[in-house]
N, CA, C and O atoms as a printed pandas DataFrame, in Angstrom:
     atom_number atom_name residue_name chain_id  residue_number  x_coord  y_coord  z_coord
0              1         N          MET        A               1    7.057   14.162    0.803
1              2        CA          MET        A               1    7.198   12.883    1.859
2              3         C          MET        A               1    7.537   12.014    1.468
3              4         O          MET        A               1    6.844   11.513    0.582
4              5         N          ASP        A               2    8.330   11.573    1.730
5              6        CA          ASP        A               2    8.281    9.747    1.306
6              7         C          ASP        A               2    7.453    8.524    2.513
7              8         O          ASP        A               2    7.981    7.723    3.285
8              9         N          ILE        A               3    6.925    8.632    2.418
9             10        CA          ILE        A               3    6.025    7.516    3.849
10            11         C          ILE        A               3    4.784    7.758    2.813
11            12         O          ILE        A               3    4.364    8.844    2.415
12            13         N          LEU        A               4    4.433    6.790    2.571
13            14        CA          LEU        A               4    2.681    6.193    2.786
14            15         C          LEU        A               4    1.343    5.919    3.782
15            16         O          LEU        A               4    0.984    4.748    3.904
16            17         N          TRP        A               5    0.793    6.700    4.310
17            18        CA          TRP        A               5   -0.036    6.010    5.342
18            19         C          TRP        A               5   -1.202    5.650    4.510
19            20         O          TRP        A               5   -1.788    6.338    3.674
20            21         N          LEU        A               6   -1.431    4.414    4.905
21            22        CA          LEU        A               6   -2.318    3.516    4.157
22            23         C          LEU        A               6   -3.676    3.087    5.155
23            24         O          LEU        A               6   -4.367    2.068    5.172
24            25         N          GLY        A               7   -3.717    4.342    5.963
25            26        CA          GLY        A               7   -4.704    4.127    6.484
26            27         C          GLY        A               7   -5.429    3.826    7.451
27            28         O          GLY        A               7   -6.568    4.262    7.615
28            29         N          TYR        A               8   -4.848    3.051    8.189
29            30        CA          TYR        A               8   -4.767    2.237    8.869
30            31         C          TYR        A               8   -3.733    2.642   10.275
31            32         O          TYR        A               8   -2.552    2.893   10.033
32            33         N          ASN        A               9   -4.438    2.713   12.342
33            34        CA          ASN        A               9   -3.366    3.362   12.897
34            35         C          ASN        A               9   -1.652    2.804   12.816
35            36         O          ASN        A               9   -0.950    1.822   13.057
36            37         N          GLY        A              10   -1.614    3.667   12.495
37            38        CA          GLY        A              10    0.400    3.425   12.548
38            39         C          GLY        A              10    1.528    2.427   10.990
39            40         O          GLY        A              10    2.706    2.113   10.815
40            41         N          LEU        A              11   -0.114    2.270   10.048
41            42        CA          LEU        A              11    0.125    1.768    9.006
42            43         C          LEU        A              11    1.286    2.741    8.155
43            44         O          LEU        A              11    0.996    3.900    7.855
44            45         N          THR        A              12    2.471    2.210    7.843
45            46        CA          THR        A              12    2.862    2.923    6.749
46            47         C          THR        A              12    3.575    1.949    5.976
47            48         O          THR        A              12    3.586    0.726    6.118
48            49         N          VAL        A              13    4.399    2.941    4.817
49            50        CA          VAL        A              13    5.074    2.361    4.254
50            51         C          VAL        A              13    5.626    3.388    3.580
51            52         O          VAL        A              13    5.146    4.512    3.435
52            53         N          LEU        A              14    7.371    2.676    2.884
53            54        CA          LEU        A              14    8.466    3.740    2.028
54            55         C          LEU        A              14    7.419    4.171    0.580
55            56         O          LEU        A              14    6.852    3.248   -0.005
56            57         N          PHE        A              15    7.340    4.796    0.369
57            58        CA          PHE        A              15    7.101    4.858   -0.893
58            59         C          PHE        A              15    8.115    3.776   -2.380
59            60         O          PHE        A              15    7.741    2.931   -3.193
60            61         N          ALA        A              16    9.466    4.430   -2.070
61            62        CA          ALA        A              16   10.357    3.368   -2.252
62            63         C          ALA        A              16   10.869    1.663   -2.290
63            64         O          ALA        A              16   11.816    0.894   -2.458
64            65         N          ASP        A              17    9.558    1.779   -2.020
65            66        CA          ASP        A              17    9.607    0.188   -1.489
66            67         C          ASP        A              17    8.695   -0.695   -1.800
67            68         O          ASP        A              17    8.871   -1.905   -1.655
68            69         N          VAL        A              18    7.284   -0.001   -2.407
69            70        CA          VAL        A              18    6.436    0.050   -2.863
70            71         C          VAL        A              18    6.647   -0.459   -4.578
71            72         O          VAL        A              18    7.087    0.283   -5.456
72            73         N          VAL        A              19    6.013   -2.573   -4.870
73            74        CA          VAL        A              19    6.438   -2.150   -6.305
74            75         C          VAL        A              19    5.515   -2.793   -7.061
75            76         O          VAL        A              19    5.636   -3.420   -8.113
76            77         N          ALA        A              20    4.257   -2.468   -6.146
77            78        CA          ALA        A              20    2.742   -3.069   -7.010
78            79         C          ALA        A              20    1.584   -2.388   -6.251
79            80         O          ALA        A              20    1.491   -2.659   -5.054
80            81         N          VAL        A              21    0.670   -1.518   -6.807
81            82        CA          VAL        A              21   -0.305   -1.217   -5.976
82            83         C          VAL        A              21   -1.786   -2.007   -6.488
83            84         O          VAL        A              21   -2.402   -1.237   -7.224
84            85         N          LEU        A              22   -2.401   -3.123   -6.325
85            86        CA          LEU        A              22   -3.993   -3.755   -6.278
86            87         C          LEU        A              22   -4.805   -3.119   -5.767
87            88         O          LEU        A              22   -4.821   -2.238   -4.906
88            89         N          HIS        A              23   -6.107   -4.057   -6.865
89            90        CA          HIS        A              23   -7.703   -3.856   -6.419
90            91         C          HIS        A              23   -7.550   -4.411   -4.962
91            92         O          HIS        A              23   -6.389   -4.568   -4.585
92            93         N          TYR        A              24   -8.319   -4.656   -4.296
93            94        CA          TYR        A              24   -8.758   -5.699   -2.909
94            95         C          TYR        A              24   -9.233   -6.803   -3.529
95            96         O          TYR        A              24  -10.036   -6.544   -4.425
96            97         N          GLN        A              25   -8.963   -8.152   -3.316
97            98        CA          GLN        A              25   -9.911   -9.151   -3.289
98            99         C          GLN        A              25   -9.434  -10.065   -2.439
99           100         O          GLN        A              25   -8.244  -10.273   -2.204
100          101         N          PRO        A              26  -10.736  -10.838   -1.787
101          102        CA          PRO        A              26  -10.696  -11.767   -0.324
102          103         C          PRO        A              26   -9.528  -12.768   -0.852
103          104         O          PRO        A              26   -8.825  -13.374   -0.043
104          105         N          ALA        A              27   -9.391  -12.882   -2.007
105          106        CA          ALA        A              27   -8.619  -13.778   -2.345
106          107         C          ALA        A              27   -6.288  -13.237   -1.889
107          108         O          ALA        A              27   -5.370  -13.992   -2.207
108          109         N          LEU        A              28   -6.120  -12.101   -1.292
109          110        CA          LEU        A              28   -5.143  -12.209   -0.818
110          111         C          LEU        A              28   -5.509  -11.914    0.381
111          112         O          LEU        A              28   -4.578  -11.328    0.934
112          113         N          ASN        A              29   -6.803  -12.077    1.365
113          114        CA          ASN        A              29   -6.503  -12.494    2.660
114          115         C          ASN        A              29   -5.177  -13.123    3.459
115          116         O          ASN        A              29   -4.363  -12.717    4.289
116          117         N          GLY        A              30   -5.395  -14.146    2.843
117          118        CA          GLY        A              30   -3.575  -14.711    3.898
118          119         C          GLY        A              30   -2.304  -14.113    3.738
119          120         O          GLY        A              30   -1.353  -14.321    4.492
120          121         N          ARG        A              31   -2.291  -13.270    2.618
121          122        CA          ARG        A              31   -0.910  -12.721    2.539
122          123         C          ARG        A              31   -1.050  -11.065    3.073
123          124         O          ARG        A              31   -0.006  -10.526    3.440
124          125         N          ILE        A              32   -2.126  -10.397    3.108
125          126        CA          ILE        A              32   -2.965   -9.307    4.363
126          127         C          ILE        A              32   -2.300   -9.773    5.249
127          128         O          ILE        A              32   -1.251   -9.283    5.667
128          129         N          THR        A              33   -2.808  -10.740    5.627
129          130        CA          THR        A              33   -2.623  -11.219    6.735
130          131         C          THR        A              33   -1.128  -11.355    7.559
131          132         O          THR        A              33   -0.806  -10.428    8.302
132          133         N          VAL        A              34   -0.207  -12.560    7.404
133          134        CA          VAL        A              34    0.582  -12.616    6.919
134          135         C          VAL        A              34    1.510  -11.742    7.419
135          136         O          VAL        A              34    2.446  -11.984    8.181
136          137         N          ALA        A              35    0.882   -9.815    6.500
137          138        CA          ALA        A              35    2.179   -8.913    6.652
138          139         C          ALA        A              35    2.063   -7.980    7.926
139          140         O          ALA        A              35    2.915   -7.389    8.589
140          141         N          TYR        A              36    0.438   -8.088    8.034
141          142        CA          TYR        A              36   -0.086   -7.535    9.093
142          143         C          TYR        A              36   -0.871   -7.766   10.346
143          144         O          TYR        A              36   -1.099   -6.970   11.256
144          145         N          GLY        A              37   -1.229   -8.975   10.215
145          146        CA          GLY        A              37   -1.707   -9.661   11.848
146          147         C          GLY        A              37   -3.365  -10.043   11.378
147          148         O          GLY        A              37   -3.894  -11.005   11.935
148          149         N          ASN        A              38   -4.186   -9.211   10.286
149          150        CA          ASN        A              38   -5.270   -9.508   10.322
150          151         C          ASN        A              38   -5.844   -8.317    9.000
151          152         O          ASN        A              38   -5.308   -7.306    8.547
152          153         N          VAL        A              39   -7.247   -9.047    8.661
153          154        CA          VAL        A              39   -7.495   -8.362    7.421
154          155         C          VAL        A              39   -8.609   -7.032    8.416
155          156         O          VAL        A              39   -9.451   -7.498    9.183
156          157         N          PRO        A              40   -8.514   -5.874    8.320
157          158        CA          PRO        A              40   -9.176   -4.795    9.049
158          159         C          PRO        A              40   -9.943   -4.700    7.649
159          160         O          PRO        A              40   -9.674   -4.940    6.472
160          161         N          SER        A              41  -11.455   -4.047    8.661
161          162        CA          SER        A              41  -12.193   -3.857    8.129
162          163         C          SER        A              41  -12.141   -2.226    6.532
163          164         O          SER        A              41  -11.473   -1.202    6.680
164          165         N          GLY        A              42  -12.752   -2.434    5.640
165          166        CA          GLY        A              42  -13.231   -1.407    4.743
166          167         C          GLY        A              42  -11.475   -1.629    4.279
167          168         O          GLY        A              42  -10.834   -0.683    4.738
168          169         N          VAL        A              43  -10.706   -2.478    3.617
169          170        CA          VAL        A              43  -10.296   -2.580    3.200
170          171         C          VAL        A              43  -10.445   -2.228    0.908
171          172         O          VAL        A              43  -11.077   -2.822    0.034
172          173         N          GLN        A              44   -9.364   -0.854    0.870
173          174        CA          GLN        A              44   -9.712   -1.332   -0.773
174          175         C          GLN        A              44   -8.991   -1.755   -1.506
175          176         O          GLN        A              44   -9.399   -2.386   -2.481
176          177         N          THR        A              45   -7.886   -1.578   -1.313
177          178        CA          THR        A              45   -6.547   -1.603   -2.265
178          179         C          THR        A              45   -5.604   -2.374   -1.322
179          180         O          THR        A              45   -5.722   -2.439   -0.098
180          181         N          VAL        A              46   -4.477   -3.051   -2.215
181          182        CA          VAL        A              46   -3.385   -3.675   -1.520
182          183         C          VAL        A              46   -1.720   -2.954   -2.218
183          184         O          VAL        A              46   -1.059   -3.056   -3.251
184          185         N          VAL        A              47   -1.658   -2.357   -1.136
185          186        CA          VAL        A              47   -0.232   -2.403   -1.193
186          187         C          VAL        A              47    0.899   -3.650   -1.099
187          188         O          VAL        A              47    0.725   -4.431   -0.163
188          189         N          VAL        A              48    2.153   -3.923   -2.077
189          190        CA          VAL        A              48    2.960   -4.951   -2.178
190          191         C          VAL        A              48    4.466   -3.766   -2.275
191          192         O          VAL        A              48    4.889   -2.872   -3.008
192          193         N          THR        A              49    4.829   -4.460   -1.067
193          194        CA          THR        A              49    6.253   -3.831   -0.865
194          195         C          THR        A              49    7.667   -4.918   -2.334
195          196         O          THR        A              49    7.629   -5.865   -3.121
196          197         N          ALA        A              50    8.363   -4.172   -1.971
197          198        CA          ALA        A              50    9.892   -4.668   -2.068
198          199         C          ALA        A              50   10.057   -6.104   -1.344
199          200         O          ALA        A              50   10.075   -7.126   -2.030
200          201         N          GLN        A              51   10.157   -6.142   -0.192
201          202        CA          GLN        A              51    9.965   -7.259    0.029
202          203         C          GLN        A              51    8.905   -8.463    0.746
203          204         O          GLN        A              51    8.859   -9.363    1.585
204          205         N          GLY        A              52    8.165   -7.769   -0.217
205          206        CA          GLY        A              52    7.003   -9.657   -0.312
206          207         C          GLY        A              52    5.288   -9.646    0.463
207          208         O          GLY        A              52    4.349  -10.442    0.426
208          209         N          ASP        A              53    5.577   -7.934    1.317
209          210        CA          ASP        A              53    4.445   -7.810    1.945
210          211         C          ASP        A              53    3.445   -7.421    1.372
211          212         O          ASP        A              53    3.663   -6.544    0.536
212          213         N          PHE        A              54    2.269   -7.779    1.513
213          214        CA          PHE        A              54    0.293   -7.526    0.924
214          215         C          PHE        A              54    0.418   -6.689    2.224
215          216         O          PHE        A              54    0.791   -7.076    3.331
216          217         N          PHE        A              55   -0.023   -5.317    1.792
217          218        CA          PHE        A              55   -0.479   -4.279    3.171
218          219         C          PHE        A              55   -1.858   -3.867    3.022
219          220         O          PHE        A              55   -2.230   -3.438    1.930
220          221         N          PRO        A              56   -2.549   -3.937    3.867
221          222        CA          PRO        A              56   -3.569   -2.864    3.286
222          223         C          PRO        A              56   -3.448   -2.006    3.599
223          224         O          PRO        A              56   -2.613   -1.599    4.406
224          225         N          SER        A              57   -4.834   -1.053    2.660
225          226        CA          SER        A              57   -5.277    0.210    2.755
226          227         C          SER        A              57   -6.743    0.286    2.298
227          228         O          SER        A              57   -7.417   -0.469    1.597
228          229         N          ARG        A              58   -7.084    1.718    3.071
229          230        CA          ARG        A              58   -8.167    1.654    3.051
230          231         C          ARG        A              58   -8.594    2.679    2.119
231          232         O          ARG        A              58   -9.771    3.002    1.962
232          233         N          TRP        A              59   -7.750    3.109    1.595
233          234        CA          TRP        A              59   -7.749    4.145    0.782
234          235         C          TRP        A              59   -8.129    3.553   -0.820
235          236         O          TRP        A              59   -7.925    2.378   -1.124
236          237         N          ARG        A              60   -8.950    4.986   -2.172
237          238        CA          ARG        A              60   -8.971    3.875   -3.198
238          239         C          ARG        A              60   -8.253    3.753   -3.995
239          240         O          ARG        A              60   -7.482    4.673   -3.723
240          241         N          VAL        A              61   -7.819    3.238   -4.951
241          242        CA          VAL        A              61   -6.325    2.103   -5.330
242          243         C          VAL        A              61   -5.790    3.749   -6.973
243          244         O          VAL        A              61   -4.705    3.916   -7.530
244          245         N          GLU        A              62   -7.134    4.547   -7.165
245          246        CA          GLU        A              62   -6.710    5.069   -7.815
246          247         C          GLU        A              62   -6.149    6.303   -6.906
247          248         O          GLU        A              62   -5.234    6.830   -7.538
248          249         N          GLN        A              63   -6.297    6.764   -6.027
249          250        CA          GLN        A              63   -5.298    7.541   -4.618
250          251         C          GLN        A              63   -4.418    7.341   -4.677
251          252         O          GLN        A              63   -3.585    8.207   -4.943
252          253         N          VAL        A              64   -3.918    5.303   -4.327
253          254        CA          VAL        A              64   -2.470    5.468   -3.966
254          255         C          VAL        A              64   -1.925    5.661   -4.900
255          256         O          VAL        A              64   -0.829    6.208   -4.780
256          257         N          ARG        A              65   -2.368    5.342   -6.159
257          258        CA          ARG        A              65   -1.350    4.741   -7.296
258          259         C          ARG        A              65   -0.744    6.816   -7.715
259          260         O          ARG        A              65    0.344    7.347   -7.937
260          261         N          ARG        A              66   -2.520    7.432   -7.600
261          262        CA          ARG        A              66   -2.180    9.036   -8.093
262          263         C          ARG        A              66   -0.750    9.212   -6.988
263          264         O          ARG        A              66    0.403    9.275   -7.413
264          265         N          SER        A              67   -1.218    9.284   -5.164
265          266        CA          SER        A              67   -0.036    9.325   -4.798
266          267         C          SER        A              67    1.813    8.554   -5.234
267          268         O          SER        A              67    2.940    9.039   -5.133
268          269         N          TRP        A              68    1.406    7.466   -5.620
269          270        CA          TRP        A              68    2.915    7.280   -5.519
270          271         C          TRP        A              68    3.598    7.614   -6.663
271          272         O          TRP        A              68    4.820    7.642   -6.514
272          273         N          SER        A              69    3.114    7.920   -7.945
273          274        CA          SER        A              69    3.009    8.214   -9.040
274          275         C          SER        A              69    3.964    9.666   -8.842
275          276         O          SER        A              69    5.124    9.906   -9.176
276          277         N          ILE        A              70    2.962   10.475   -8.169
277          278        CA          ILE        A              70    3.344   12.113   -7.912
278          279         C          ILE        A              70    4.577   11.637   -7.151
279          280         O          ILE        A              70    5.343   12.557   -7.437
280          281         N          TRP        A              71    4.978   11.168   -6.706
281          282        CA          TRP        A              71    6.605   10.531   -5.314
282          283         C          TRP        A              71    6.891   10.014   -6.178
283          284         O          TRP        A              71    7.935    9.563   -5.706
284          285         N          ARG        A              72    6.873    9.642   -7.143
285          286        CA          ARG        A              72    8.161    8.769   -8.401
286          287         C          ARG        A              72    8.834   10.118   -9.140
287          288         O          ARG        A              72   10.050   10.197   -9.316
288          289         N          ILE        A              73    8.005   11.046   -9.504
289          290        CA          ILE        A              73    8.187   11.977  -10.342
290          291         C          ILE        A              73    9.108   12.819   -9.608
291          292         O          ILE        A              73   10.149   13.273  -10.083
292          293         N          GLN        A              74    8.762   12.974   -8.644
293          294        CA          GLN        A              74    9.493   14.063   -7.641
294          295         C          GLN        A              74   10.897   13.227   -7.228
295          296         O          GLN        A              74   11.874   13.803   -6.751
296          297         N          GLN        A              75   10.846   11.842   -7.476
297          298        CA          GLN        A              75   12.115   11.203   -6.913
298          299         C          GLN        A              75   13.099   11.501   -8.815
299          300         O          GLN        A              75   14.269   11.177   -9.015
300          301         N          SER        A              76   12.078   12.223   -9.974
301          302        CA          SER        A              76   13.358   11.966  -10.801
302          303         C          SER        A              76   13.877   13.178  -11.044
303          304         O          SER        A              76   14.738   13.362  -11.905
304          305         N          HIS        A              77   13.429   14.026  -10.359
305          306        CA          HIS        A              77   13.899   15.739  -10.464
306          307         C          HIS        A              77   14.983   15.648   -9.304
307          308         O          HIS        A              77   15.876   16.485   -9.171
308          309         N          HIS        A              78   14.880   14.992   -8.813
309          310        CA          HIS        A              78   16.356   14.899   -7.843
310          311         C          HIS        A              78   17.592   14.650   -8.569
311          312         O          HIS        A              78   18.660   14.572   -7.961
């Protein structure tokens, strides 16, 4: 699968667009608001895209990084 669901209704990103997966910090709220419109409750992780968007995720950073890593490994075998 090439799409990463971030745990909020309708919020997905393409794995190919992901450039960083960060631990959530309140200092990122402004960037999250610009990209998503608000900071939803339960944010644990922030996914940064190649377009410069900072999207919230309710999944633990380890979960998101593991999914991204698995996707990258699968891509290297194609």
